[in-house]
PyMOL Python script that loads the backbone (N, CA, C, O; Angstrom):
from pymol import cmd

cmd.read_pdbstr("""\
ATOM      1  N   UNK A   1      -5.211 -33.323  23.781  1.00  0.00           N
ATOM      2  CA  UNK A   1      -6.332 -33.458  24.731  1.00  0.00           C
ATOM      3  C   UNK A   1      -7.450 -32.662  24.462  1.00  0.00           C
ATOM      4  O   UNK A   1      -7.445 -31.431  24.473  1.00  0.00           O
ATOM      5  N   UNK A   2      -8.276 -33.282  24.253  1.00  0.00           N
ATOM      6  CA  UNK A   2      -9.709 -32.449  23.735  1.00  0.00           C
ATOM      7  C   UNK A   2     -10.499 -32.011  24.747  1.00  0.00           C
ATOM      8  O   UNK A   2     -11.025 -32.975  25.303  1.00  0.00           O
ATOM      9  N   UNK A   3     -10.878 -30.738  25.333  1.00  0.00           N
ATOM     10  CA  UNK A   3     -11.442 -30.239  26.142  1.00  0.00           C
ATOM     11  C   UNK A   3     -12.904 -30.223  26.087  1.00  0.00           C
ATOM     12  O   UNK A   3     -13.454 -30.057  24.999  1.00  0.00           O
ATOM     13  N   UNK A   4     -13.448 -30.349  26.943  1.00  0.00           N
ATOM     14  CA  UNK A   4     -15.490 -29.617  27.331  1.00  0.00           C
ATOM     15  C   UNK A   4     -15.460 -29.569  28.657  1.00  0.00           C
ATOM     16  O   UNK A   4     -14.869 -30.070  29.614  1.00  0.00           O
ATOM     17  N   UNK A   5     -16.639 -28.481  28.293  1.00  0.00           N
ATOM     18  CA  UNK A   5     -17.561 -28.007  29.270  1.00  0.00           C
ATOM     19  C   UNK A   5     -18.647 -28.641  29.217  1.00  0.00           C
ATOM     20  O   UNK A   5     -19.405 -28.744  28.252  1.00  0.00           O
ATOM     21  N   UNK A   6     -18.815 -29.394  30.985  1.00  0.00           N
ATOM     22  CA  UNK A   6     -20.630 -30.202  31.086  1.00  0.00           C
ATOM     23  C   UNK A   6     -20.787 -29.306  32.419  1.00  0.00           C
ATOM     24  O   UNK A   6     -19.977 -29.063  33.314  1.00  0.00           O
ATOM     25  N   UNK A   7     -22.072 -28.922  32.232  1.00  0.00           N
ATOM     26  CA  UNK A   7     -22.983 -27.799  32.584  1.00  0.00           C
ATOM     27  C   UNK A   7     -24.107 -28.717  34.258  1.00  0.00           C
ATOM     28  O   UNK A   7     -24.927 -29.379  33.622  1.00  0.00           O
ATOM     29  N   UNK A   8     -24.218 -28.808  34.794  1.00  0.00           N
ATOM     30  CA  UNK A   8     -24.175 -29.684  36.035  1.00  0.00           C
ATOM     31  C   UNK A   8     -26.331 -28.994  35.454  1.00  0.00           C
ATOM     32  O   UNK A   8     -26.876 -28.089  34.823  1.00  0.00           O
ATOM     33  N   UNK A   9     -26.578 -29.857  36.010  1.00  0.00           N
ATOM     34  CA  UNK A   9     -28.532 -29.651  35.668  1.00  0.00           C
ATOM     35  C   UNK A   9     -29.112 -29.648  37.481  1.00  0.00           C
ATOM     36  O   UNK A   9     -30.276 -29.462  37.836  1.00  0.00           O
ATOM     37  N   UNK A  10     -28.124 -29.863  38.239  1.00  0.00           N
ATOM     38  CA  UNK A  10     -28.737 -30.233  39.340  1.00  0.00           C
ATOM     39  C   UNK A  10     -27.286 -30.384  41.050  1.00  0.00           C
ATOM     40  O   UNK A  10     -26.246 -29.876  40.631  1.00  0.00           O
ATOM     41  N   UNK A  11     -27.203 -30.578  41.641  1.00  0.00           N
ATOM     42  CA  UNK A  11     -26.290 -31.014  42.494  1.00  0.00           C
ATOM     43  C   UNK A  11     -25.059 -31.727  42.129  1.00  0.00           C
ATOM     44  O   UNK A  11     -23.903 -31.633  42.540  1.00  0.00           O
ATOM     45  N   UNK A  12     -25.374 -32.139  41.637  1.00  0.00           N
ATOM     46  CA  UNK A  12     -24.044 -33.533  41.400  1.00  0.00           C
ATOM     47  C   UNK A  12     -25.117 -34.344  39.812  1.00  0.00           C
ATOM     48  O   UNK A  12     -26.217 -34.265  39.265  1.00  0.00           O
ATOM     49  N   UNK A  13     -23.865 -35.030  39.728  1.00  0.00           N
ATOM     50  CA  UNK A  13     -24.445 -35.719  38.689  1.00  0.00           C
ATOM     51  C   UNK A  13     -23.200 -37.866  38.813  1.00  0.00           C
ATOM     52  O   UNK A  13     -22.284 -38.244  39.544  1.00  0.00           O
ATOM     53  N   UNK A  14     -23.740 -38.325  38.020  1.00  0.00           N
ATOM     54  CA  UNK A  14     -22.618 -39.625  39.174  1.00  0.00           C
ATOM     55  C   UNK A  14     -22.005 -39.657  37.388  1.00  0.00           C
ATOM     56  O   UNK A  14     -22.702 -39.546  36.379  1.00  0.00           O
ATOM     57  N   UNK A  15     -20.234 -39.878  37.486  1.00  0.00           N
ATOM     58  CA  UNK A  15     -19.166 -40.367  36.402  1.00  0.00           C
ATOM     59  C   UNK A  15     -19.751 -41.010  35.828  1.00  0.00           C
ATOM     60  O   UNK A  15     -19.384 -40.753  34.681  1.00  0.00           O
ATOM     61  N   UNK A  16     -20.777 -42.049  35.749  1.00  0.00           N
ATOM     62  CA  UNK A  16     -20.631 -43.118  34.572  1.00  0.00           C
ATOM     63  C   UNK A  16     -21.735 -42.064  32.713  1.00  0.00           C
ATOM     64  O   UNK A  16     -21.654 -42.038  31.485  1.00  0.00           O
ATOM     65  N   UNK A  17     -22.599 -41.440  33.882  1.00  0.00           N
ATOM     66  CA  UNK A  17     -23.404 -40.951  33.380  1.00  0.00           C
ATOM     67  C   UNK A  17     -22.685 -40.209  33.089  1.00  0.00           C
ATOM     68  O   UNK A  17     -22.406 -40.694  31.992  1.00  0.00           O
ATOM     69  N   UNK A  18     -21.485 -38.480  33.227  1.00  0.00           N
ATOM     70  CA  UNK A  18     -21.257 -37.924  33.228  1.00  0.00           C
ATOM     71  C   UNK A  18     -20.041 -38.011  31.741  1.00  0.00           C
ATOM     72  O   UNK A  18     -19.799 -37.047  31.016  1.00  0.00           O
ATOM     73  N   UNK A  19     -19.569 -39.089  31.620  1.00  0.00           N
ATOM     74  CA  UNK A  19     -18.499 -39.389  30.784  1.00  0.00           C
ATOM     75  C   UNK A  19     -19.966 -39.827  29.328  1.00  0.00           C
ATOM     76  O   UNK A  19     -19.418 -39.581  28.254  1.00  0.00           O
ATOM     77  N   UNK A  20     -20.969 -40.168  29.146  1.00  0.00           N
ATOM     78  CA  UNK A  20     -21.734 -40.709  28.420  1.00  0.00           C
ATOM     79  C   UNK A  20     -22.185 -39.718  28.125  1.00  0.00           C
ATOM     80  O   UNK A  20     -22.309 -39.549  26.912  1.00  0.00           O
ATOM     81  N   UNK A  21     -22.605 -38.691  28.967  1.00  0.00           N
ATOM     82  CA  UNK A  21     -23.543 -37.143  28.426  1.00  0.00           C
ATOM     83  C   UNK A  21     -22.593 -36.528  27.804  1.00  0.00           C
ATOM     84  O   UNK A  21     -22.886 -35.885  26.795  1.00  0.00           O
ATOM     85  N   UNK A  22     -21.097 -36.588  28.308  1.00  0.00           N
ATOM     86  CA  UNK A  22     -20.124 -35.347  27.521  1.00  0.00           C
ATOM     87  C   UNK A  22     -19.984 -35.842  26.191  1.00  0.00           C
ATOM     88  O   UNK A  22     -19.802 -34.910  25.406  1.00  0.00           O
ATOM     89  N   UNK A  23     -20.001 -36.896  25.679  1.00  0.00           N
ATOM     90  CA  UNK A  23     -19.968 -38.016  24.504  1.00  0.00           C
ATOM     91  C   UNK A  23     -18.288 -38.170  24.635  1.00  0.00           C
ATOM     92  O   UNK A  23     -17.454 -37.546  23.979  1.00  0.00           O
ATOM     93  N   UNK A  24     -18.047 -39.169  25.659  1.00  0.00           N
ATOM     94  CA  UNK A  24     -16.357 -39.467  25.274  1.00  0.00           C
ATOM     95  C   UNK A  24     -17.116 -41.222  24.883  1.00  0.00           C
ATOM     96  O   UNK A  24     -16.650 -41.934  23.994  1.00  0.00           O
ATOM     97  N   UNK A  25     -18.736 -41.777  26.065  1.00  0.00           N
ATOM     98  CA  UNK A  25     -18.726 -42.725  25.283  1.00  0.00           C
ATOM     99  C   UNK A  25     -19.640 -43.103  24.892  1.00  0.00           C
ATOM    100  O   UNK A  25     -20.492 -42.283  25.236  1.00  0.00           O
ATOM    101  N   UNK A  26     -20.194 -44.041  24.227  1.00  0.00           N
ATOM    102  CA  UNK A  26     -21.582 -44.259  23.725  1.00  0.00           C
ATOM    103  C   UNK A  26     -22.088 -44.584  24.302  1.00  0.00           C
ATOM    104  O   UNK A  26     -23.178 -44.293  23.811  1.00  0.00           O
ATOM    105  N   UNK A  27     -22.333 -45.173  25.335  1.00  0.00           N
ATOM    106  CA  UNK A  27     -23.316 -45.686  26.166  1.00  0.00           C
ATOM    107  C   UNK A  27     -22.646 -45.666  27.262  1.00  0.00           C
ATOM    108  O   UNK A  27     -21.532 -45.155  27.145  1.00  0.00           O
ATOM    109  N   UNK A  28     -23.042 -46.197  28.719  1.00  0.00           N
ATOM    110  CA  UNK A  28     -22.902 -46.111  30.431  1.00  0.00           C
ATOM    111  C   UNK A  28     -22.513 -47.325  30.554  1.00  0.00           C
ATOM    112  O   UNK A  28     -21.835 -47.296  31.581  1.00  0.00           O
ATOM    113  N   UNK A  29     -22.508 -48.501  30.113  1.00  0.00           N
ATOM    114  CA  UNK A  29     -21.999 -49.658  29.729  1.00  0.00           C
ATOM    115  C   UNK A  29     -20.528 -49.785  29.803  1.00  0.00           C
ATOM    116  O   UNK A  29     -19.917 -50.453  30.637  1.00  0.00           O
ATOM    117  N   UNK A  30     -19.923 -48.941  28.662  1.00  0.00           N
ATOM    118  CA  UNK A  30     -18.904 -48.511  28.033  1.00  0.00           C
ATOM    119  C   UNK A  30     -18.318 -47.703  28.946  1.00  0.00           C
ATOM    120  O   UNK A  30     -17.164 -48.019  29.235  1.00  0.00           O
ATOM    121  N   UNK A  31     -19.001 -46.271  29.761  1.00  0.00           N
ATOM    122  CA  UNK A  31     -18.245 -45.890  30.423  1.00  0.00           C
ATOM    123  C   UNK A  31     -17.977 -46.282  31.832  1.00  0.00           C
ATOM    124  O   UNK A  31     -17.695 -45.373  32.613  1.00  0.00           O
ATOM    125  N   UNK A  32     -18.028 -47.589  32.301  1.00  0.00           N
ATOM    126  CA  UNK A  32     -18.279 -48.374  33.736  1.00  0.00           C
ATOM    127  C   UNK A  32     -17.117 -48.451  33.319  1.00  0.00           C
ATOM    128  O   UNK A  32     -16.144 -47.762  33.627  1.00  0.00           O
ATOM    129  N   UNK A  33     -17.254 -49.853  32.136  1.00  0.00           N
ATOM    130  CA  UNK A  33     -16.107 -50.707  31.536  1.00  0.00           C
ATOM    131  C   UNK A  33     -15.130 -49.717  32.054  1.00  0.00           C
ATOM    132  O   UNK A  33     -14.564 -49.782  33.145  1.00  0.00           O
ATOM    133  N   UNK A  34     -14.978 -48.674  31.037  1.00  0.00           N
ATOM    134  CA  UNK A  34     -13.363 -47.827  31.645  1.00  0.00           C
ATOM    135  C   UNK A  34     -12.971 -47.633  32.926  1.00  0.00           C
ATOM    136  O   UNK A  34     -11.886 -47.932  33.423  1.00  0.00           O
ATOM    137  N   UNK A  35     -14.544 -46.767  33.787  1.00  0.00           N
ATOM    138  CA  UNK A  35     -14.196 -46.728  34.930  1.00  0.00           C
ATOM    139  C   UNK A  35     -13.316 -47.980  35.564  1.00  0.00           C
ATOM    140  O   UNK A  35     -12.143 -47.745  35.855  1.00  0.00           O
ATOM    141  N   UNK A  36     -13.750 -49.045  35.742  1.00  0.00           N
ATOM    142  CA  UNK A  36     -13.559 -50.225  36.248  1.00  0.00           C
ATOM    143  C   UNK A  36     -12.307 -50.485  35.664  1.00  0.00           C
ATOM    144  O   UNK A  36     -11.419 -50.557  36.514  1.00  0.00           O
ATOM    145  N   UNK A  37     -12.081 -50.584  34.971  1.00  0.00           N
ATOM    146  CA  UNK A  37     -10.344 -50.976  33.875  1.00  0.00           C
ATOM    147  C   UNK A  37      -9.179 -49.679  34.312  1.00  0.00           C
ATOM    148  O   UNK A  37      -8.088 -49.708  33.742  1.00  0.00           O
ATOM    149  N   UNK A  38      -9.448 -48.621  35.278  1.00  0.00           N
ATOM    150  CA  UNK A  38      -8.800 -48.079  35.737  1.00  0.00           C
ATOM    151  C   UNK A  38      -8.359 -46.444  35.107  1.00  0.00           C
ATOM    152  O   UNK A  38      -7.559 -45.793  35.779  1.00  0.00           O
ATOM    153  N   UNK A  39      -8.914 -45.845  33.817  1.00  0.00           N
ATOM    154  CA  UNK A  39      -8.362 -45.418  32.811  1.00  0.00           C
ATOM    155  C   UNK A  39      -9.264 -43.846  33.091  1.00  0.00           C
ATOM    156  O   UNK A  39      -9.091 -43.093  32.132  1.00  0.00           O
ATOM    157  N   UNK A  40     -10.166 -43.234  34.197  1.00  0.00           N
ATOM    158  CA  UNK A  40     -10.756 -42.546  34.121  1.00  0.00           C
ATOM    159  C   UNK A  40     -10.017 -41.663  35.863  1.00  0.00           C
ATOM    160  O   UNK A  40      -9.843 -42.473  36.774  1.00  0.00           O
ATOM    161  N   UNK A  41      -9.775 -40.663  36.081  1.00  0.00           N
ATOM    162  CA  UNK A  41      -8.971 -39.150  37.260  1.00  0.00           C
ATOM    163  C   UNK A  41      -9.918 -38.610  37.396  1.00  0.00           C
ATOM    164  O   UNK A  41     -10.735 -38.496  36.483  1.00  0.00           O
ATOM    165  N   UNK A  42     -10.032 -38.279  38.196  1.00  0.00           N
ATOM    166  CA  UNK A  42     -11.307 -37.309  39.326  1.00  0.00           C
ATOM    167  C   UNK A  42      -9.981 -35.640  39.390  1.00  0.00           C
ATOM    168  O   UNK A  42      -8.756 -35.747  39.442  1.00  0.00           O
ATOM    169  N   UNK A  43     -10.171 -35.317  39.383  1.00  0.00           N
ATOM    170  CA  UNK A  43      -8.651 -34.473  40.002  1.00  0.00           C
ATOM    171  C   UNK A  43      -7.592 -34.829  40.148  1.00  0.00           C
ATOM    172  O   UNK A  43      -6.978 -34.580  41.186  1.00  0.00           O
ATOM    173  N   UNK A  44      -6.846 -35.815  38.710  1.00  0.00           N
ATOM    174  CA  UNK A  44      -5.989 -36.018  39.200  1.00  0.00           C
ATOM    175  C   UNK A  44      -5.504 -37.570  39.803  1.00  0.00           C
ATOM    176  O   UNK A  44      -4.450 -38.205  39.831  1.00  0.00           O
ATOM    177  N   UNK A  45      -6.601 -37.736  40.161  1.00  0.00           N
ATOM    178  CA  UNK A  45      -7.188 -38.871  40.863  1.00  0.00           C
ATOM    179  C   UNK A  45      -7.940 -40.443  41.254  1.00  0.00           C
ATOM    180  O   UNK A  45      -9.058 -40.735  41.677  1.00  0.00           O
ATOM    181  N   UNK A  46      -6.592 -41.351  40.841  1.00  0.00           N
ATOM    182  CA  UNK A  46      -7.611 -43.173  40.025  1.00  0.00           C
ATOM    183  C   UNK A  46      -9.097 -42.627  40.746  1.00  0.00           C
ATOM    184  O   UNK A  46      -9.100 -42.190  41.897  1.00  0.00           O
ATOM    185  N   UNK A  47     -10.481 -42.722  39.822  1.00  0.00           N
ATOM    186  CA  UNK A  47     -11.259 -43.101  39.918  1.00  0.00           C
ATOM    187  C   UNK A  47     -12.034 -44.571  39.917  1.00  0.00           C
ATOM    188  O   UNK A  47     -12.280 -45.109  38.837  1.00  0.00           O
ATOM    189  N   UNK A  48     -12.368 -45.131  41.039  1.00  0.00           N
ATOM    190  CA  UNK A  48     -13.137 -46.063  40.527  1.00  0.00           C
ATOM    191  C   UNK A  48     -14.625 -46.719  40.579  1.00  0.00           C
ATOM    192  O   UNK A  48     -15.297 -47.654  40.145  1.00  0.00           O
ATOM    193  N   UNK A  49     -14.664 -45.585  41.407  1.00  0.00           N
ATOM    194  CA  UNK A  49     -16.311 -45.670  41.522  1.00  0.00           C
ATOM    195  C   UNK A  49     -17.341 -45.216  40.368  1.00  0.00           C
ATOM    196  O   UNK A  49     -17.642 -44.028  40.259  1.00  0.00           O
ATOM    197  N   UNK A  50     -17.780 -46.033  39.657  1.00  0.00           N
ATOM    198  CA  UNK A  50     -18.857 -45.955  38.559  1.00  0.00           C
ATOM    199  C   UNK A  50     -20.335 -44.959  38.948  1.00  0.00           C
ATOM    200  O   UNK A  50     -21.193 -44.400  38.265  1.00  0.00           O
ATOM    201  N   UNK A  51     -20.179 -45.046  39.801  1.00  0.00           N
ATOM    202  CA  UNK A  51     -21.250 -43.852  40.274  1.00  0.00           C
ATOM    203  C   UNK A  51     -20.611 -41.856  41.616  1.00  0.00           C
ATOM    204  O   UNK A  51     -21.097 -40.938  42.275  1.00  0.00           O
ATOM    205  N   UNK A  52     -19.689 -42.265  41.284  1.00  0.00           N
ATOM    206  CA  UNK A  52     -18.873 -41.152  42.126  1.00  0.00           C
ATOM    207  C   UNK A  52     -19.641 -39.998  41.739  1.00  0.00           C
ATOM    208  O   UNK A  52     -19.963 -39.895  40.555  1.00  0.00           O
ATOM    209  N   UNK A  53     -20.069 -38.885  42.789  1.00  0.00           N
ATOM    210  CA  UNK A  53     -20.889 -37.702  42.807  1.00  0.00           C
ATOM    211  C   UNK A  53     -19.788 -37.073  41.999  1.00  0.00           C
ATOM    212  O   UNK A  53     -18.676 -37.554  42.218  1.00  0.00           O
ATOM    213  N   UNK A  54     -19.836 -36.314  41.306  1.00  0.00           N
ATOM    214  CA  UNK A  54     -19.572 -35.667  40.528  1.00  0.00           C
ATOM    215  C   UNK A  54     -20.071 -33.756  40.427  1.00  0.00           C
ATOM    216  O   UNK A  54     -21.127 -33.423  39.889  1.00  0.00           O
ATOM    217  N   UNK A  55     -19.124 -32.761  41.024  1.00  0.00           N
ATOM    218  CA  UNK A  55     -19.529 -31.471  41.555  1.00  0.00           C
ATOM    219  C   UNK A  55     -19.011 -30.457  40.724  1.00  0.00           C
ATOM    220  O   UNK A  55     -18.056 -30.904  40.090  1.00  0.00           O
ATOM    221  N   UNK A  56     -19.168 -29.668  40.552  1.00  0.00           N
ATOM    222  CA  UNK A  56     -19.136 -28.134  39.915  1.00  0.00           C
ATOM    223  C   UNK A  56     -17.598 -28.214  40.719  1.00  0.00           C
ATOM    224  O   UNK A  56     -17.376 -28.515  41.891  1.00  0.00           O
ATOM    225  N   UNK A  57     -16.390 -27.731  39.357  1.00  0.00           N
ATOM    226  CA  UNK A  57     -15.159 -27.700  40.028  1.00  0.00           C
ATOM    227  C   UNK A  57     -14.077 -28.553  40.164  1.00  0.00           C
ATOM    228  O   UNK A  57     -12.937 -28.552  40.628  1.00  0.00           O
ATOM    229  N   UNK A  58     -15.162 -29.573  39.357  1.00  0.00           N
ATOM    230  CA  UNK A  58     -14.158 -31.139  39.471  1.00  0.00           C
ATOM    231  C   UNK A  58     -13.512 -31.073  38.022  1.00  0.00           C
ATOM    232  O   UNK A  58     -13.991 -30.314  37.179  1.00  0.00           O
ATOM    233  N   UNK A  59     -12.728 -31.651  37.825  1.00  0.00           N
ATOM    234  CA  UNK A  59     -12.449 -31.937  36.408  1.00  0.00           C
ATOM    235  C   UNK A  59     -11.732 -33.624  35.962  1.00  0.00           C
ATOM    236  O   UNK A  59     -10.839 -34.325  36.438  1.00  0.00           O
ATOM    237  N   UNK A  60     -12.154 -33.678  35.454  1.00  0.00           N
ATOM    238  CA  UNK A  60     -12.277 -35.860  34.702  1.00  0.00           C
ATOM    239  C   UNK A  60     -11.747 -36.037  33.799  1.00  0.00           C
ATOM    240  O   UNK A  60     -12.140 -35.372  32.840  1.00  0.00           O
ATOM    241  N   UNK A  61     -10.662 -36.932  33.574  1.00  0.00           N
ATOM    242  CA  UNK A  61     -10.020 -37.176  32.376  1.00  0.00           C
ATOM    243  C   UNK A  61     -10.214 -37.915  31.772  1.00  0.00           C
ATOM    244  O   UNK A  61      -9.632 -38.630  32.587  1.00  0.00           O
ATOM    245  N   UNK A  62     -10.507 -38.602  31.006  1.00  0.00           N
ATOM    246  CA  UNK A  62     -10.211 -39.990  30.027  1.00  0.00           C
ATOM    247  C   UNK A  62     -10.471 -40.889  28.790  1.00  0.00           C
ATOM    248  O   UNK A  62     -11.580 -40.833  28.259  1.00  0.00           O
ATOM    249  N   UNK A  63      -9.632 -41.611  28.361  1.00  0.00           N
ATOM    250  CA  UNK A  63      -9.404 -41.551  26.700  1.00  0.00           C
ATOM    251  C   UNK A  63      -9.026 -40.202  26.002  1.00  0.00           C
ATOM    252  O   UNK A  63      -8.842 -40.066  24.793  1.00  0.00           O
ATOM    253  N   UNK A  64      -8.949 -39.325  26.864  1.00  0.00           N
ATOM    254  CA  UNK A  64      -8.342 -38.139  25.625  1.00  0.00           C
ATOM    255  C   UNK A  64      -8.538 -36.984  25.685  1.00  0.00           C
ATOM    256  O   UNK A  64      -8.066 -36.029  25.069  1.00  0.00           O
ATOM    257  N   UNK A  65      -9.710 -37.137  26.933  1.00  0.00           N
ATOM    258  CA  UNK A  65     -10.672 -35.998  26.927  1.00  0.00           C
ATOM    259  C   UNK A  65     -10.297 -35.376  28.454  1.00  0.00           C
ATOM    260  O   UNK A  65      -9.831 -36.153  29.287  1.00  0.00           O
ATOM    261  N   UNK A  66     -10.514 -33.924  28.809  1.00  0.00           N
ATOM    262  CA  UNK A  66     -10.284 -33.256  29.757  1.00  0.00           C
ATOM    263  C   UNK A  66     -11.461 -32.458  29.885  1.00  0.00           C
ATOM    264  O   UNK A  66     -11.747 -31.507  29.158  1.00  0.00           O
ATOM    265  N   UNK A  67     -12.188 -32.930  30.932  1.00  0.00           N
ATOM    266  CA  UNK A  67     -13.556 -32.726  31.043  1.00  0.00           C
ATOM    267  C   UNK A  67     -13.618 -31.257  32.810  1.00  0.00           C
ATOM    268  O   UNK A  67     -13.244 -31.542  33.948  1.00  0.00           O
ATOM    269  N   UNK A  68     -14.169 -29.934  32.378  1.00  0.00           N
ATOM    270  CA  UNK A  68     -14.549 -29.731  33.467  1.00  0.00           C
ATOM    271  C   UNK A  68     -15.773 -29.363  34.077  1.00  0.00           C
ATOM    272  O   UNK A  68     -16.447 -28.964  33.128  1.00  0.00           O
ATOM    273  N   UNK A  69     -16.280 -29.288  34.842  1.00  0.00           N
ATOM    274  CA  UNK A  69     -17.429 -29.330  35.237  1.00  0.00           C
ATOM    275  C   UNK A  69     -17.636 -28.489  36.077  1.00  0.00           C
ATOM    276  O   UNK A  69     -17.039 -28.348  37.144  1.00  0.00           O
ATOM    277  N   UNK A  70     -18.953 -27.545  35.427  1.00  0.00           N
ATOM    278  CA  UNK A  70     -19.506 -26.357  36.227  1.00  0.00           C
ATOM    279  C   UNK A  70     -20.678 -26.164  36.595  1.00  0.00           C
ATOM    280  O   UNK A  70     -21.566 -26.899  36.162  1.00  0.00           O
ATOM    281  N   UNK A  71     -20.936 -25.228  37.398  1.00  0.00           N
ATOM    282  CA  UNK A  71     -22.367 -25.114  37.959  1.00  0.00           C
ATOM    283  C   UNK A  71     -23.390 -24.777  36.483  1.00  0.00           C
ATOM    284  O   UNK A  71     -22.942 -24.359  35.416  1.00  0.00           O
ATOM    285  N   UNK A  72     -24.954 -25.113  36.802  1.00  0.00           N
ATOM    286  CA  UNK A  72     -25.547 -24.692  35.859  1.00  0.00           C
ATOM    287  C   UNK A  72     -25.572 -23.209  35.782  1.00  0.00           C
ATOM    288  O   UNK A  72     -25.083 -22.657  36.767  1.00  0.00           O
ATOM    289  N   UNK A  73     -26.190 -22.153  34.506  1.00  0.00           N
ATOM    290  CA  UNK A  73     -26.341 -20.775  34.836  1.00  0.00           C
ATOM    291  C   UNK A  73     -27.547 -20.544  35.681  1.00  0.00           C
ATOM    292  O   UNK A  73     -28.082 -21.513  36.218  1.00  0.00           O
ATOM    293  N   UNK A  74     -27.917 -19.599  35.808  1.00  0.00           N
ATOM    294  CA  UNK A  74     -29.007 -19.214  36.912  1.00  0.00           C
ATOM    295  C   UNK A  74     -29.642 -18.544  36.288  1.00  0.00           C
ATOM    296  O   UNK A  74     -30.733 -18.225  36.759  1.00  0.00           O
ATOM    297  N   UNK A  75     -29.229 -18.001  34.875  1.00  0.00           N
ATOM    298  CA  UNK A  75     -29.901 -16.963  33.539  1.00  0.00           C
ATOM    299  C   UNK A  75     -30.185 -18.352  32.803  1.00  0.00           C
ATOM    300  O   UNK A  75     -29.533 -18.637  31.798  1.00  0.00           O
ATOM    301  N   UNK A  76     -31.352 -19.380  33.405  1.00  0.00           N
ATOM    302  CA  UNK A  76     -32.041 -20.035  31.890  1.00  0.00           C
ATOM    303  C   UNK A  76     -33.039 -19.875  31.709  1.00  0.00           C
ATOM    304  O   UNK A  76     -33.557 -20.307  30.679  1.00  0.00           O
TER     305      UNK A  76
END
""", "prot")
cmd.dss("prot")
cmd.show_as("cartoon", "prot")
cmd.util.cbc("prot")
cmd.orient("prot")
């Protein structure tokens, strides 16, 4: 399983956007299709909401990827 860390720029990111930004999918449309097909879990639970708000501390799994979401660094 591939592991990636995604740093938030704000308070949350939409699940479909996260999959695209993290490089799991090539497009938002592809991400939405994977979510609708039940291929994505958030913190071990199936997530079918395409725009679910993903926050720091959550773990998203999809297509052989595990994405750890962390807060943006305060030192930027």
